[in-house]
All heavy atoms as an XYZ file, in Angstrom:
648
protein
N     -10.953     13.550     -3.996
C     -10.741     12.186     -3.601
C      -9.879     12.143     -2.340
O      -8.901     12.852     -2.235
C     -10.050     11.413     -4.715
C     -10.900     11.258     -5.944
C     -10.167     10.441     -6.969
C     -11.021     10.244     -8.182
N     -10.383      9.456     -9.196
N     -10.239     11.267     -1.434
C      -9.504     11.154     -0.186
C      -8.367     10.128     -0.278
O      -7.362     10.238      0.401
C     -10.471     10.766      0.926
C      -9.803     10.607      2.257
C     -10.785     10.312      3.339
N     -10.064      9.959      4.549
C     -10.631      9.750      5.695
N     -11.938      9.823      5.805
N      -9.928      9.441      6.747
N      -8.539      9.119     -1.111
C      -7.567      8.032     -1.211
C      -6.890      8.030     -2.577
O      -7.507      8.410     -3.563
C      -8.256      6.688     -1.002
C      -8.972      6.588      0.320
C     -10.344      6.779      0.405
C      -8.277      6.295      1.485
C     -11.003      6.686      1.619
C      -8.929      6.196      2.702
C     -10.294      6.396      2.768
O     -10.941      6.309      3.963
N      -5.652      7.575     -2.610
C      -4.987      7.419     -3.891
C      -4.029      6.237     -3.825
O      -3.620      5.815     -2.730
C      -4.289      8.702     -4.337
C      -3.260      9.239     -3.386
C      -1.919      8.945     -3.560
C      -3.621     10.062     -2.334
C      -0.967      9.447     -2.702
C      -2.674     10.572     -1.467
C      -1.346     10.263     -1.651
N      -3.705      5.684     -4.980
C      -2.798      4.542     -5.068
C      -1.374      5.044     -5.216
O      -1.114      6.017     -5.919
C      -3.173      3.658     -6.250
N      -0.457      4.377     -4.542
C       0.968      4.689     -4.652
C       1.708      3.392     -4.967
O       1.251      2.306     -4.612
C       1.521      5.332     -3.365
C       0.913      6.692     -3.141
C       1.272      4.449     -2.150
N       2.843      3.535     -5.642
C       3.617      2.357     -6.072
C       4.980      2.344     -5.406
O       5.603      3.386     -5.204
C       3.796      2.389     -7.586
C       2.531      2.123     -8.309
C       1.566      3.042     -8.645
C       2.055      0.877     -8.779
N       0.537      2.424     -9.289
C       0.811      1.095     -9.391
C       2.577     -0.415     -8.735
C       0.083      0.072     -9.949
C       1.844     -1.434     -9.299
C       0.609     -1.184     -9.900
N       5.430      1.146     -5.089
C       6.781      0.937     -4.594
C       7.268     -0.367     -5.207
O       6.666     -1.423     -4.978
C       6.790      0.861     -3.074
C       8.176      0.799     -2.470
C       8.112      0.807     -0.962
O       7.616     -0.140     -0.372
N       8.573      1.890     -0.364
N       8.322     -0.269     -6.011
C       8.794     -1.411     -6.795
C       7.651     -1.882     -7.681
O       7.106     -1.108     -8.441
C       9.381     -2.480     -5.908
C      10.578     -1.988     -5.128
C      11.203     -3.052     -4.307
C      12.358     -2.439     -3.522
N      13.024     -3.392     -2.684
N       7.216     -3.107     -7.581
C       6.165     -3.593     -8.474
C       4.808     -3.761     -7.781
O       3.892     -4.344     -8.348
C       6.592     -4.927     -9.100
O       6.750     -5.898     -8.069
N       4.659     -3.236     -6.583
C       3.405     -3.378     -5.832
C       2.827     -2.016     -5.486
O       3.545     -1.022     -5.378
C       3.635     -4.170     -4.540
C       4.118     -5.572     -4.753
C       3.047     -6.420     -5.338
N       3.515     -7.800     -5.490
C       2.749     -8.781     -5.865
N       1.491     -8.568     -6.126
N       3.224     -9.986     -6.001
N       1.507     -1.989     -5.291
C       0.874     -0.718     -4.940
C       0.109     -0.850     -3.628
O      -0.198     -1.941     -3.151
C      -0.020     -0.203     -6.056
S      -1.316     -1.294     -6.608
N      -0.192      0.307     -3.042
C      -0.913      0.412     -1.779
C      -1.846      1.610     -1.864
O      -1.799      2.387     -2.821
C       0.066      0.591     -0.628
N      -2.684      1.775     -0.857
C      -3.590      2.920     -0.782
C      -3.108      3.845      0.330
O      -2.747      3.392      1.425
C      -5.034      2.461     -0.494
C      -5.954      3.662     -0.292
C      -5.546      1.580     -1.615
N      -3.105      5.157      0.046
C      -2.728      6.169      1.027
C      -3.915      7.103      1.230
O      -4.614      7.469      0.285
C      -1.487      6.960      0.551
C      -1.221      8.148      1.444
C      -0.273      6.058      0.495
N      -4.150      7.465      2.490
C      -5.187      8.438      2.846
C      -4.569      9.822      2.749
O      -3.630     10.145      3.479
C      -5.673      8.156      4.268
C      -6.790      9.070      4.717
O      -6.943     10.176      4.160
O      -7.510      8.681      5.643
N      -5.067     10.642      1.861
C      -4.466     11.955      1.608
C      -4.633     12.901      2.804
O      -3.810     13.776      3.028
C      -5.023     12.588      0.320
C      -4.144     13.735     -0.128
C      -6.460     13.014      0.499
C      -4.448     14.235     -1.505
N      -5.687     12.702      3.615
C      -5.901     13.606      4.749
C      -4.865     13.397      5.851
O      -4.518     14.330      6.554
C      -7.316     13.449      5.306
O      -7.502     12.152      5.816
N      -4.361     12.167      5.990
C      -3.367     11.889      7.031
C      -1.990     11.547      6.453
O      -1.023     11.452      7.199
C      -3.836     10.722      7.902
O      -3.880      9.527      7.147
N      -1.922     11.339      5.141
C      -0.690     10.913      4.447
C      -0.156      9.597      5.002
O       1.048      9.365      5.028
C       0.371     11.998      4.511
S      -0.075     13.454      3.572
N      -1.055      8.729      5.447
C      -0.660      7.425      5.973
C      -1.138      6.318      5.053
O      -2.168      6.438      4.399
C      -1.235      7.221      7.365
C      -0.629      8.156      8.387
C      -1.070      7.820      9.778
C      -0.394      8.777     10.744
N      -0.703      8.476     12.123
N      -0.375      5.231      5.039
C      -0.754      4.064      4.254
C      -1.963      3.386      4.879
O      -1.991      3.127      6.073
C       0.406      3.066      4.186
C       1.595      3.581      3.438
C       2.792      2.658      3.543
O       2.661      1.526      4.022
O       3.889      3.102      3.159
N      -2.972      3.118      4.060
C      -4.166      2.408      4.504
C      -3.938      0.908      4.370
O      -4.470      0.112      5.141
C      -5.393      2.851      3.672
C      -6.630      2.071      4.035
C      -5.632      4.347      3.849
N      -3.134      0.507      3.389
C      -2.825     -0.901      3.134
C      -1.321     -1.071      2.982
O      -0.609     -0.109      2.695
C      -3.488     -1.398      1.836
O      -2.895     -0.715      0.727
C      -4.985     -1.178      1.848
N      -0.845     -2.294      3.110
C       0.561     -2.554      2.790
C       0.757     -2.585      1.266
O      -0.214     -2.656      0.519
C       0.816     -3.925      3.402
C      -0.520     -4.576      3.438
C      -1.523     -3.475      3.637
N       1.992     -2.551      0.821
C       2.302     -2.634     -0.606
C       2.234     -4.096     -1.027
O       3.229     -4.806     -0.993
C       3.697     -2.068     -0.892
C       3.753     -0.579     -0.843
C       3.990      0.070      0.353
C       3.552      0.167     -1.986
C       4.039      1.456      0.412
C       3.594      1.552     -1.948
C       3.835      2.199     -0.739
N       1.038     -4.558     -1.394
C       0.890     -5.964     -1.765
C       0.043     -6.188     -3.006
O      -0.076     -7.304     -3.476
C       0.318     -6.761     -0.599
C      -1.136     -6.493     -0.278
C      -1.582     -7.380      0.878
C      -2.950     -7.940      0.658
N      -3.358     -8.854      1.715
N      -0.527     -5.144     -3.565
C      -1.454     -5.302     -4.686
C      -0.766     -5.038     -6.018
O       0.133     -4.212     -6.125
C      -2.650     -4.367     -4.519
C      -3.403     -4.650     -3.249
C      -3.347     -3.783     -2.176
C      -4.150     -5.818     -3.119
C      -4.027     -4.066     -0.995
C      -4.831     -6.105     -1.947
C      -4.762     -5.216     -0.890
O      -5.421     -5.510      0.276
N      -1.242     -5.757     -7.053
C      -0.771     -5.530     -8.418
C      -1.540     -4.395     -9.077
O      -1.021     -3.696     -9.933
C      -0.960     -6.791     -9.274
C      -0.136     -7.954     -8.772
O       1.026     -7.737     -8.398
O      -0.651     -9.079     -8.750
N      -2.794     -4.231     -8.655
C      -3.652     -3.216     -9.253
C      -4.731     -2.822     -8.252
O      -5.224     -3.653     -7.503
C      -4.293     -3.747    -10.532
C      -5.046     -2.716    -11.316
C      -5.419     -3.230    -12.684
C      -6.045     -2.093    -13.466
N      -6.259     -2.448    -14.851
N      -5.095     -1.541     -8.270
C      -6.180     -1.025     -7.443
C      -7.101     -0.214     -8.344
O      -6.654      0.705     -9.027
C      -5.657     -0.131     -6.304
C      -4.734     -0.935     -5.386
C      -6.823      0.477     -5.522
C      -4.011     -0.106     -4.356
N      -8.386     -0.580     -8.355
C      -9.395      0.167     -9.113
C     -10.367      0.799     -8.121
O     -11.094      0.083     -7.438
C     -10.181     -0.757    -10.059
C      -9.354     -1.246    -11.207
O      -8.292     -0.720    -11.503
N      -9.845     -2.270    -11.873
N     -10.361      2.118     -8.054
C     -11.319      2.806     -7.197
C     -12.668      2.782     -7.891
O     -12.764      3.044     -9.089
C     -10.858      4.237     -6.926
C      -9.584      4.290     -6.112
C      -8.364      4.455     -6.730
C      -9.621      4.129     -4.742
C      -7.192      4.487     -5.998
C      -8.451      4.152     -3.994
C      -7.237      4.335     -4.626
N     -13.730      2.470     -7.138
C     -15.067      2.311     -7.717
C     -15.585      3.654     -8.203
O     -15.950      3.815     -9.360
C     -16.021      1.670     -6.684
C     -17.437      1.618     -7.209
C     -15.532      0.280     -6.315
N     -15.640      4.640     -7.347
C     -15.999      6.018     -7.695
C     -15.623      6.917     -6.519
O     -15.166      6.427     -5.485
C     -17.486      6.160     -8.078
C     -18.424      5.769     -6.964
O     -18.225      6.126     -5.810
N     -19.462      5.021     -7.291
N     -15.817      8.210     -6.647
C     -15.381      9.149     -5.612
C     -16.141      8.988     -4.297
O     -15.615      9.295     -3.237
C     -15.534     10.582     -6.116
C     -14.553     10.925     -7.204
C     -14.683     12.351     -7.670
O     -15.342     13.155     -6.982
O     -14.134     12.657     -8.729
N     -17.378      8.515     -4.347
C     -18.201      8.415     -3.143
C     -18.121      7.052     -2.470
O     -18.525      6.903     -1.332
C     -19.654      8.724     -3.485
C     -19.860     10.146     -3.959
C     -21.297     10.396     -4.309
C     -21.473     11.804     -4.828
N     -22.850     12.075     -5.226
N     -17.596      6.066     -3.155
C     -17.576      4.705     -2.636
C     -16.515      4.537     -1.546
O     -15.438      5.129     -1.608
C     -17.308      3.702     -3.755
O     -17.278      2.392     -3.234
N     -16.818      3.714     -0.578
C     -15.877      3.382      0.488
C     -15.087      2.121      0.154
O     -14.382      1.587      0.999
C     -16.627      3.169      1.803
C     -17.341      4.391      2.305
C     -18.088      4.072      3.582
C     -18.891      5.278      4.029
N     -19.679      4.987      5.234
N     -15.219      1.653     -1.098
C     -14.585      0.404     -1.496
C     -13.747      0.579     -2.760
O     -13.982      1.483     -3.547
C     -15.648     -0.673     -1.746
C     -16.475     -0.962     -0.533
C     -17.713     -0.371     -0.371
C     -16.004     -1.805      0.451
C     -18.480     -0.622      0.754
C     -16.754     -2.069      1.584
C     -17.996     -1.475      1.732
N     -12.777     -0.316     -2.920
C     -11.960     -0.374     -4.125
C     -11.784     -1.841     -4.494
O     -11.863     -2.719     -3.635
C     -10.601      0.271     -3.894
N     -11.566     -2.095     -5.773
C     -11.259     -3.447     -6.230
C      -9.746     -3.584     -6.275
O      -9.051     -2.687     -6.756
C     -11.854     -3.693     -7.611
C     -13.370     -3.499     -7.726
C     -13.823     -3.799     -9.141
C     -14.100     -4.368     -6.729
N      -9.234     -4.692     -5.736
C      -7.794     -4.911     -5.685
C      -7.450     -6.250     -6.329
O      -8.229     -7.194     -6.273
C      -7.266     -4.862     -4.233
C      -7.393     -3.457     -3.670
C      -7.991     -5.851     -3.337
N      -6.271     -6.300     -6.959
C      -5.833     -7.534     -7.599
C      -4.465     -7.950     -7.067
O      -3.562     -7.116     -6.930
C      -5.744     -7.354     -9.110
C      -5.488     -8.686     -9.837
C      -5.354     -8.492    -11.310
N      -4.001     -7.966    -11.547
C      -3.634     -7.347    -12.650
N      -4.491     -7.145    -13.621
N      -2.409     -6.910    -12.794
N      -4.352     -9.247     -6.767
C      -3.082     -9.877     -6.412
C      -2.932    -11.066     -7.355
O      -3.790    -11.950     -7.369
C      -3.053    -10.347     -4.944
C      -1.754    -11.067     -4.644
C      -3.252     -9.175     -3.992
N      -1.866    -11.056     -8.140
C      -1.675    -12.046     -9.200
C      -2.884    -11.975    -10.136
O      -3.169    -10.930    -10.658
C      -1.422    -13.443     -8.624
C      -0.160    -13.480     -7.771
O       0.814    -12.795     -8.143
O      -0.155    -14.158     -6.737
N      -3.644    -13.031    -10.294
C      -4.819    -12.968    -11.184
C      -6.121    -12.880    -10.418
O      -7.191    -12.901    -10.989
C      -4.833    -14.168    -12.135
C      -5.117    -15.482    -11.464
C      -5.197    -16.599    -12.505
N      -5.815    -17.784    -11.980
C      -7.102    -18.094    -12.124
N      -7.904    -17.294    -12.782
N      -7.578    -19.205    -11.611
N      -6.064    -12.783     -9.110
C      -7.257    -12.800     -8.257
C      -7.666    -11.402     -7.813
O      -6.831    -10.581     -7.480
C      -6.992    -13.676     -7.030
C      -6.593    -15.059     -7.374
C      -5.336    -15.592     -7.303
C      -7.431    -16.085     -7.885
N      -5.353    -16.896     -7.729
C      -6.627    -17.225     -8.089
C      -8.787    -16.167     -8.179
C      -7.128    -18.428     -8.579
C      -9.287    -17.368     -8.658
C      -8.466    -18.473     -8.856
N      -8.979    -11.171     -7.789
C      -9.549     -9.887     -7.395
C     -10.225     -9.992     -6.037
O     -10.712    -11.039     -5.656
C     -10.587     -9.429     -8.424
C      -9.966     -8.946     -9.688
C      -9.705     -9.685    -10.805
C      -9.499     -7.637     -9.956
N      -9.112     -8.911    -11.759
C      -8.977     -7.644    -11.264
C      -9.467     -6.459     -9.229
C      -8.434     -6.514    -11.853
C      -8.930     -5.330     -9.826
C      -8.419     -5.362    -11.124
N     -10.272     -8.872     -5.334
C     -10.966     -8.783     -4.057
C     -11.538     -7.387     -3.875
O     -11.317     -6.492     -4.699
N     -12.271     -7.198     -2.789
C     -12.878     -5.904     -2.474
C     -12.214     -5.373     -1.212
O     -12.138     -6.065     -0.197
C     -14.397     -6.034     -2.270
C     -15.051     -6.606     -3.527
C     -15.000     -4.690     -1.897
C     -16.498     -7.000     -3.348
N     -11.746     -4.139     -1.273
C     -11.049     -3.507     -0.168
C     -11.940     -2.439      0.456
O     -12.487     -1.599     -0.258
C      -9.750     -2.870     -0.673
C      -8.915     -2.113      0.343
C      -8.242     -3.100      1.295
C      -7.862     -1.280     -0.368
N     -12.097     -2.469      1.769
C     -12.802     -1.422      2.501
C     -11.789     -0.308      2.763
O     -10.830     -0.498      3.515
C     -13.360     -1.980      3.813
C     -14.158     -0.964      4.587
O     -13.995      0.232      4.425
N     -15.036     -1.456      5.430
N     -11.972      0.840      2.147
C     -11.013      1.933      2.265
C     -10.991      2.538      3.662
O      -9.974      3.076      4.089
C     -11.317      3.009      1.224
C     -11.113      2.587     -0.223
C     -11.697      3.625     -1.167
C      -9.651      2.342     -0.521
N     -12.097      2.451      4.386
C     -12.171      3.044      5.718
C     -11.199      2.392      6.702
O     -10.588      3.077      7.520
C     -13.596      2.959      6.250
N     -11.056      1.063      6.604
C     -10.165      0.385      7.551
C      -8.999     -0.349      6.872
O      -8.151     -0.916      7.545
C     -10.941     -0.580      8.437
C     -11.619     -1.710      7.680
O     -11.345     -1.896      6.477
O     -12.435     -2.408      8.297
N      -8.956     -0.350      5.542
C      -7.857     -0.972      4.814
C      -7.897     -2.488      4.795
O      -6.924     -3.126      4.432
N      -9.037     -3.064      5.158
C      -9.149     -4.520      5.198
C      -9.944     -5.030      4.002
O     -10.859     -4.365      3.519
C      -9.828     -4.962      6.491
C      -8.998     -4.634      7.715
C      -9.655     -5.128      8.968
C      -8.792     -4.764     10.171
N      -9.411     -5.168     11.421
N      -9.586     -6.222      3.570
C     -10.319     -6.857      2.486
C     -11.643     -7.378      3.018
O     -11.710     -7.880      4.143
C      -9.475     -7.986      1.894
C      -8.225     -7.448      1.226
C      -7.132     -8.474      1.059
O      -7.386     -9.676      1.241
O      -6.002     -8.057      0.763
N     -12.705     -7.247      2.234
C     -14.048     -7.633      2.665
C     -14.137     -9.138      2.873
O     -14.685     -9.599      3.858
C     -15.097     -7.133      1.649
C     -16.473     -7.638      1.996
C     -15.080     -5.606      1.605
N     -13.579     -9.918      1.968
C     -13.542    -11.376      2.126
C     -12.262    -11.740      2.882
O     -11.377    -10.908      3.069
C     -13.574    -12.054      0.770
N     -12.157    -12.976      3.286
C     -10.970    -13.418      4.018
C      -9.710    -13.326      3.176
O      -8.623    -13.170      3.695
C     -11.154    -14.852      4.512
C     -12.158    -14.962      5.630
C     -12.260    -16.379      6.164
O     -11.280    -17.143      6.054
O     -13.326    -16.720      6.683
N      -9.870    -13.439      1.852
C      -8.710    -13.349      0.965
C      -9.156    -12.869     -0.407
O     -10.328    -12.896     -0.735
C      -7.998    -14.688      0.857
C      -8.859    -15.785      0.334
C      -8.175    -17.143      0.490
N      -9.090    -18.205      0.140
C      -9.197    -18.756     -1.057
N      -8.422    -18.342     -2.040
N     -10.049    -19.713     -1.295
N      -8.205    -12.420     -1.203
C      -8.460    -12.003     -2.577
C      -8.544    -13.277     -3.398
O      -7.545    -13.966     -3.568
C      -7.325    -11.081     -3.065
C      -7.510    -10.730     -4.515
C      -7.256     -9.834     -2.206
N      -9.762    -13.637     -3.879
C      -9.915    -14.958     -4.486
C     -10.950    -15.033     -5.605
O     -11.439    -16.101     -5.905
C     -10.286    -15.965     -3.401
N     -11.290    -13.922     -6.241
C     -12.319    -13.946     -7.277
C     -11.697    -13.752     -8.660
O     -10.779    -12.961     -8.827
C     -13.363    -12.856     -7.024
C     -14.077    -13.046     -5.706
C     -13.723    -12.311     -4.590
C     -15.090    -13.983     -5.587
C     -14.374    -12.495     -3.374
C     -15.755    -14.172     -4.382
C     -15.382    -13.428     -3.278
O     -16.019    -13.621     -2.080
N     -12.238    -14.476     -9.648
C     -11.770    -14.322    -11.029
C     -12.146    -12.958    -11.597
O     -11.394    -12.367    -12.362
C     -12.375    -15.392    -11.944
C     -11.846    -16.778    -11.639
O     -10.663    -16.898    -11.291
O     -12.622    -17.732    -11.750
N     -13.331    -12.474    -11.227
C     -13.847    -11.213    -11.772
C     -14.851    -10.625    -10.792
O     -15.606    -11.350    -10.151
C     -14.527    -11.475    -13.117
C     -15.067    -10.246    -13.790
C     -15.683    -10.610    -15.130
C     -16.257     -9.383    -15.798
N     -16.862     -9.693    -17.091
N     -14.851     -9.307    -10.677
C     -15.847     -8.594     -9.873
C     -16.392     -7.474    -10.735
O     -15.631     -6.690    -11.301
C     -15.238     -8.011     -8.589
C     -14.650     -9.127     -7.726
C     -16.295     -7.228     -7.811
C     -13.895     -8.631     -6.509
N     -17.706     -7.395    -10.832
C     -18.361     -6.350    -11.613
C     -19.070     -5.390    -10.669
O     -19.778     -5.812     -9.762
C     -19.394     -6.969    -12.581
O     -18.717     -7.906    -13.415
C     -20.045     -5.905    -13.432
N     -18.869     -4.094    -10.890
C     -19.555     -3.073    -10.105
C     -20.868     -2.752    -10.803
O     -20.875     -2.383    -11.975
C     -18.700     -1.797     -9.966
C     -19.430     -0.761     -9.137
C     -17.346     -2.125     -9.365
N     -21.983     -2.881    -10.086
C     -23.290     -2.594    -10.652
C     -23.610     -1.105    -10.509
O     -22.966     -0.391     -9.727
C     -24.355     -3.446     -9.950
C     -24.116     -4.964    -10.009
C     -25.175     -5.696     -9.201
C     -24.073     -5.455    -11.436
N     -24.603     -0.634    -11.246
C     -24.958      0.791    -11.242
C     -25.357      1.304     -9.860
O     -25.148      2.458     -9.543
C     -26.113      1.061    -12.216
C     -25.648      0.987    -13.653
O     -24.465      1.110    -13.937
N     -26.574      0.753    -14.560
N     -25.933      0.437     -9.008
C     -26.365      0.875     -7.684
C     -25.247      0.804     -6.658
O     -25.459      1.019     -5.483
C     -27.554      0.049     -7.213
C     -27.214     -1.429     -7.043
O     -26.092     -1.841     -7.292
N     -28.184     -2.208     -6.631
N     -24.009      0.501     -7.094
C     -22.868      0.443     -6.199
C     -22.627     -0.922     -5.600
O     -21.656     -1.109     -4.871
N     -23.483     -1.885     -5.900
C     -23.289     -3.253     -5.406
C     -22.265     -3.965     -6.273
O     -21.886     -3.485     -7.346
C     -24.618     -3.999     -5.418
N     -21.810     -5.120     -5.810
C     -20.803     -5.893     -6.536
C     -21.394     -7.230     -6.951
O     -22.120     -7.854     -6.206
C     -19.584     -6.152     -5.655
C     -18.904     -4.885     -5.221
C     -19.130     -4.366     -3.964
C     -18.027     -4.220     -6.064
C     -18.510     -3.205     -3.554
C     -17.412     -3.069     -5.675
C     -17.640     -2.548     -4.399
N     -21.042     -7.680     -8.153
C     -21.428     -8.992     -8.654
C     -20.165     -9.834     -8.680
O     -19.200     -9.500     -9.376
C     -22.034     -8.876    -10.047
C     -22.471    -10.170    -10.718
C     -23.586    -10.826     -9.913
C     -22.933     -9.890    -12.136
N     -20.131    -10.906     -7.889
C     -18.945    -11.755     -7.781
C     -19.074    -12.952     -8.679
O     -20.097    -13.476     -8.901
C     -18.749    -12.219     -6.337
C     -18.721    -11.104     -5.293
C     -18.667    -11.685     -3.903
C     -17.544    -10.193     -5.515
């Protein structure tokens, strides 16, 4: 795995293991990596979920605002 979650106080962020640099700020309550090959992760802030692009550390939508996100077998997301 290239990315991993790290915690500081009560928030977590994503770090790229190849560069040891933070991909995101420490702002998430939870990070769920989809699988080892996926370029995306599911992130939660308070009760809201969003999709994070691991390559650039940006959220796919303008904000984390979904009640639930389901990962489908083909790697797509159901919002």
